[in-house]
C-alpha positions in Angstrom: 74.3 120.6 129.1 76.4 119.5 126.1 80.1 118.8 126.3 81.6 122.3 126.7 85.0 121.3 125.4 83.4 120.8 122.0 81.3 124.0 122.0 81.8 126.9 119.6 79.9 130.1 118.7 79.7 131.8 115.4 79.0 135.0 117.4 82.3 135.2 119.3 86.0 134.4 119.0 88.9 134.4 121.4 92.6 134.6 121.5 95.5 134.9 124.0 98.0 137.7 123.7 100.5 137.6 126.5 98.6 137.8 129.7 95.4 139.0 128.0 92.6 136.5 127.2 90.6 138.4 124.6 87.0 137.5 123.8 85.3 139.4 120.9 81.7 139.4 119.8 81.7 139.0 116.1 78.1 139.3 114.8 77.5 143.0 114.2 74.6 142.3 111.8 72.5 141.1 114.7 73.9 143.8 116.9 75.8 141.0 118.7 72.6 139.6 120.2 73.3 136.3 122.0 71.4 133.1 122.3 71.3 131.0 125.5 74.0 128.8 124.0 76.1 131.8 123.2 75.9 133.0 126.9 76.9 129.5 128.0 79.9 129.5 125.7 80.9 132.9 126.9 81.0 131.7 130.5 82.9 128.6 129.3 85.6 130.9 127.8 85.9 132.7 131.1 86.5 129.3 132.8 89.3 128.7 130.3 90.8 132.0 131.1 90.6 131.4 134.8 92.5 128.1 134.4 95.3 129.7 132.4 98.2 130.5 134.7 99.8 133.0 132.3 96.6 135.1 132.0 95.9 138.1 134.3 93.2 139.9 132.3 90.1 138.7 130.5 89.1 141.3 128.0 85.6 141.6 126.4 85.5 143.4 123.1 82.9 143.7 120.4 82.3 144.8 116.8 80.0 147.2 114.9 77.8 149.8 116.6 76.4 147.7 119.6 78.4 146.0 122.2 75.5 143.6 122.5 71.7 143.9 122.0 71.1 141.2 124.7 69.0 138.2 124.1 68.5 136.7 120.6 64.7 136.9 120.2 64.6 134.2 117.6 66.2 131.7 120.1 63.6 132.5 122.7 60.8 131.8 120.1 62.4 128.4 119.3 62.7 127.4 123.0 59.0 128.4 123.6 57.8 126.3 120.7 59.9 123.3 121.9 58.5 123.7 125.5 54.9 123.1 124.3 55.8 119.6 123.0 58.1 118.4 125.8 56.7 116.2 128.6 58.2 118.5 131.3 56.3 121.5 129.8 57.1 125.1 130.4 58.6 124.6 133.9 61.1 121.9 132.9 62.1 123.7 129.6 62.6 127.1 131.2 64.4 125.6 134.2 66.9 124.3 131.6 67.0 127.2 129.2 66.7 130.1 131.7 67.3 129.2 135.3 70.4 126.9 135.1 71.9 129.0 132.3 71.6 132.4 134.2 72.8 130.9 137.4 75.9 129.4 135.6 76.7 132.5 133.6 76.3 135.0 136.4 78.2 132.8 138.9 81.1 132.4 136.4 81.4 136.2 135.9 80.9 137.1 139.6 83.6 134.6 140.7 86.1 135.1 137.9 89.5 135.6 139.4 91.2 137.5 136.5 90.7 141.2 136.0 87.6 141.6 133.8 88.0 144.4 131.3 85.1 145.6 129.1 85.7 147.6 125.9 82.3 149.2 125.5 82.1 150.2 121.8 78.4 150.9 121.9 75.1 150.2 123.8 74.6 147.0 125.8 71.2 145.5 126.7 69.7 143.1 129.2 71.9 140.3 130.6 74.9 141.5 128.6 74.5 145.0 130.2 74.4 143.3 133.6 77.7 141.5 132.7 79.2 144.9 132.0 78.3 145.9 135.5 80.2 142.9 136.8 83.4 144.0 135.0 86.4 145.5 137.0 87.5 148.0 134.3 85.1 149.5 131.7 86.4 151.7 128.9 84.1 153.3 126.3 84.6 154.2 122.7 82.7 157.5 122.9 79.8 159.1 124.8 77.2 157.5 122.6 77.3 154.4 124.8 74.5 153.4 127.2 73.3 150.4 129.2 69.6 149.3 129.0 68.0 147.1 131.5 64.5 146.6 130.0 63.3 144.0 132.5 60.1 145.8 133.5 59.2 146.1 129.8 59.8 142.3 129.4 57.8 141.1 132.4 61.0 140.1 134.1 63.2 141.1 137.1 66.9 141.9 137.3 69.5 139.4 136.1 73.3 139.0 136.4 73.3 140.1 140.1 72.2 143.6 138.9 70.2 144.0 142.1 73.6 144.4 143.8 75.8 146.0 141.3 73.5 148.7 140.0 72.6 150.4 143.4 76.2 149.8 144.6 77.7 151.7 141.6 75.1 154.2 140.8 73.1 154.7 144.0 70.0 153.1 145.5 67.4 155.7 144.3 68.9 156.1 140.9 68.9 152.3 140.5 65.2 152.3 141.4 64.3 154.8 138.7 66.4 153.0 136.0 64.8 149.6 136.8 61.2 150.6 137.5 60.8 152.7 134.3 63.3 150.7 132.0 65.3 153.9 131.4 68.6 153.7 129.6 71.7 154.5 131.7 73.5 157.3 129.9 77.1 157.9 129.5 76.9 160.8 131.9 75.5 158.5 134.6 78.2 155.9 133.9 81.4 158.0 133.6 83.6 157.9 136.7 81.2 155.4 138.4 81.3 152.5 135.9 83.3 153.8 132.9 86.8 154.8 133.8 87.9 156.3 130.5 86.3 157.6 127.3 88.5 157.1 124.3 86.5 159.5 122.1 86.8 157.3 118.9 84.4 156.3 116.2 85.8 153.0 114.9 85.4 149.8 117.0 88.6 148.1 115.7 90.7 151.2 116.4 89.2 151.5 119.9 89.8 147.8 120.7 93.4 147.9 119.6 94.1 151.2 121.5 92.7 149.8 124.8 94.9 146.7 124.4 98.0 148.8 123.6 97.3 151.0 126.6 96.9 148.0 128.9 100.2 146.5 127.7 101.9 149.8 128.5 100.2 150.3 131.9 101.0 146.8 133.1 104.6 146.8 131.9 107.0 146.4 134.9 104.3 145.7 137.5 104.1 142.6 139.6 101.2 140.8 137.9 100.3 138.5 140.8 99.3 141.6 142.7 96.5 142.2 140.3 94.8 138.9 141.1 95.3 139.2 144.8 94.0 142.8 145.0 90.9 141.9 142.9 90.2 139.1 145.4 90.5 141.6 148.3 88.3 144.2 146.7 85.6 141.6 145.7 85.6 139.7 149.0 83.1 141.9 150.9 80.4 141.6 148.2 81.0 138.2 146.7 78.5 136.4 149.0 75.9 139.0 148.2 76.5 138.6 144.4 76.0 134.8 144.8 72.8 135.3 146.8 71.4 137.8 144.4 72.0 135.5 141.5 69.9 132.8 143.0 67.1 135.1 144.1 66.9 136.9 140.7 66.5 133.6 138.8 64.0 132.1 141.3 61.9 135.2 141.2 61.8 135.3 137.4 60.9 131.7 136.9 57.2 132.2 137.5 57.0 134.7 134.7 58.7 132.3 132.2 56.3 129.5 133.2 53.3 131.9 132.6 54.7 132.8 129.2 54.8 136.5 129.9 58.4 137.4 128.8 58.0 135.2 125.7 54.9 137.2 124.6 56.7 140.5 125.1 59.8 139.4 123.3 57.5 138.3 120.4 55.9 141.8 120.4 59.3 143.4 120.2 60.3 141.1 117.3 57.1 142.1 115.4 57.6 145.8 116.2 54.4 145.9 118.4 56.5 146.8 121.4 59.5 149.0 121.7 62.2 149.5 124.3 62.3 152.9 126.0 65.5 154.6 124.7 
């Protein structure tokens, strides 16, 4: 892994405003699709926020009509081409590009000590949607939002500790139907279980600013160290399960990457031969 202190991403920016560490996805033209390097950088930003004593909240925002379309297909194609020419072959390349990355990203989100806030301006797909499920507070822009976990369509299994968070928040049987048939999770399924408030807006910038304004107002006068301690208490009963699920999910998916099955299906989606089920 490269020196993280020198990493940057053209697909996201960050800033600190008081006790809020704000990360924004900034590539609406690609629907904020993220490469493996982008996901690593995102986790790196969470580590910076975790080390900042003045920060109590880490806020994820986005731009355009999608929160994030998930994995950047072009990046997957580049990695697959490189794997064919490397001495370590498919196993070595995908251990580096998939296994270590997903373990690191999921672990960083699952163990983040600050309050994770998601400003869901639109749909989220794949690993990014699983990250939404790891957030502590989720606000949505309107009822057009949805989460999509297309792993069965991609010859994969759950990622981002979703095998824990999805049944825990939506119910065991509902989680089965969502995952088995790659069905989108609608606003109606998310409200009051994952989403805590619908802002009923149409512009992402207005929505993002309003959420921050409300958070400033809500937290004024409160003892902020209580936020961190209460999150720790709430998370403690499931933290070991999240960590276990992270390892199990990555290990179970590796055989599919080595066989080249997800790569083929991503290529089919890129060439419009395969569609997600919306």
